[in-house]
C-alpha angles and dihedrals in degrees: 000000000000121000110193119203096177093098094064091057091064117103092240091055093049091051089053093048102038098083099043090043092053093047094045093048092048094050092047095049093045091052093047092050091049091052092047092053099035125103106281092238092054093044093049091046092052092048093048092052093044088060090054095044092048095049091050091048092049090058091044091055088057093050097261120126118211122173113231091225090054091053093049094046093045090056089054092047089243100118114170092195135027113283116243133199093268090057090048091053091048090053090051092049089048091052092050092049093050091048091054092046093051094048127083114279095256097040094096090068096046120098092265094044092047090053087058094048103042108357124123091241090083117153123232135181120249141168121267125208092271095048096257127125125275109196096169099072112112121221108252113255093228093054091047090053091049090050091053092048092050091048092052091048092051091050092048093049092047091052091048093050090049090053094243117151113254114213118225111275094013092125089058095045112122109236090211091057090043091053092049090051089054088050091053091051091058096060093103094047128089111278096242092049089047090054091050090050091047091052093045091049090049091053091048100041098034096207093179109041115213089013101088092146090070093070094071089041091053092049091048090049089051090055089053093046092052094048101252095112109031097149099045147013106249116242096230096161087058089048091051092051096047098038119107093227120079119211117234130171088221092066121091114264096250091052092048091050092048089055092049091049086054088054090054089051092048093049092052093045093050093049090049089051090051090051088054090048092053092047090053093047090050092050092050093049093046089057087067088058093059112121094015122133116272088243092058115122092207095101088052090052088052090054090050090056091049098043098046130040096226135035130184128187090251096048092047091048090053094046095047097037093234135118122274088244090058090052091051089051092052091048089055090049091057089061114171091358090067114111116252123277111250105194098052093214136107099238130047090018127180133195130198151149105246 
């Protein structure tokens, strides 16, 4: 499969891409600077929720609907309904995203990181004998190879039917190698444009069949590696879902890239909005702390709500080194400023800002 970048070097293409590239770069840099300078509790809270939003959006882009509350509660082993395969896949996507975010900026393109992004040792959810979720089963290498062969065959046939010339050996070209060649060709381009090209090439070449969510993760990792997102891992799947533009292989390359740059802008704008939301929620809750004794743990409980998506009485008691009864008293003191209850039950309750 051949991915030609020559068209974006034409003056007409640059005129089409200049404005969306400038806006996307500006939004991304502004957000990263805000996160770097923000209160650590607020920044960590925004990053933790971005992981959840992005995992949910990645499944949504593939036609799977996962409720955000279900994902948060499942992580805390507090499911209010039986987990399904879509939820299991969302948990796997969330784990991959967190692993990339916790690693060094260039780790994603090391041998180990590349095995996570496009290797054949991909993880997938499955049913166990009791109907639960097994997220540790590896996809069989033979089936992964068959998937790649079928994907190459479909692309070759589609190109033939469209009348496009097929270079010698194109049918045998490895899409993983082809995608890495595209990545190498973007080294002299602006980082945000390079990330948009990397994502577009992933969508076209499909180097990891049945793992479409890894394209946005790879592009986000590229932004970190090239210094455009030092304080966070961009939520590009969320940007793709919420962006006005819809990606289609039938569109010209400059138009596809302009749409993906819009997705980068949308992702940064939404995360900045969530940072504002958390700051406002924290301010409202801290008003309930006014006039309390200096030894009160209520401000620390507020920071727990901001820094983590879900809090239970037990987890708050451990974090604050107080009794469960003391936590229940502090929750009552927050009154109407208390975050909403997620489980909707009287026992084993959980609260959070999601």
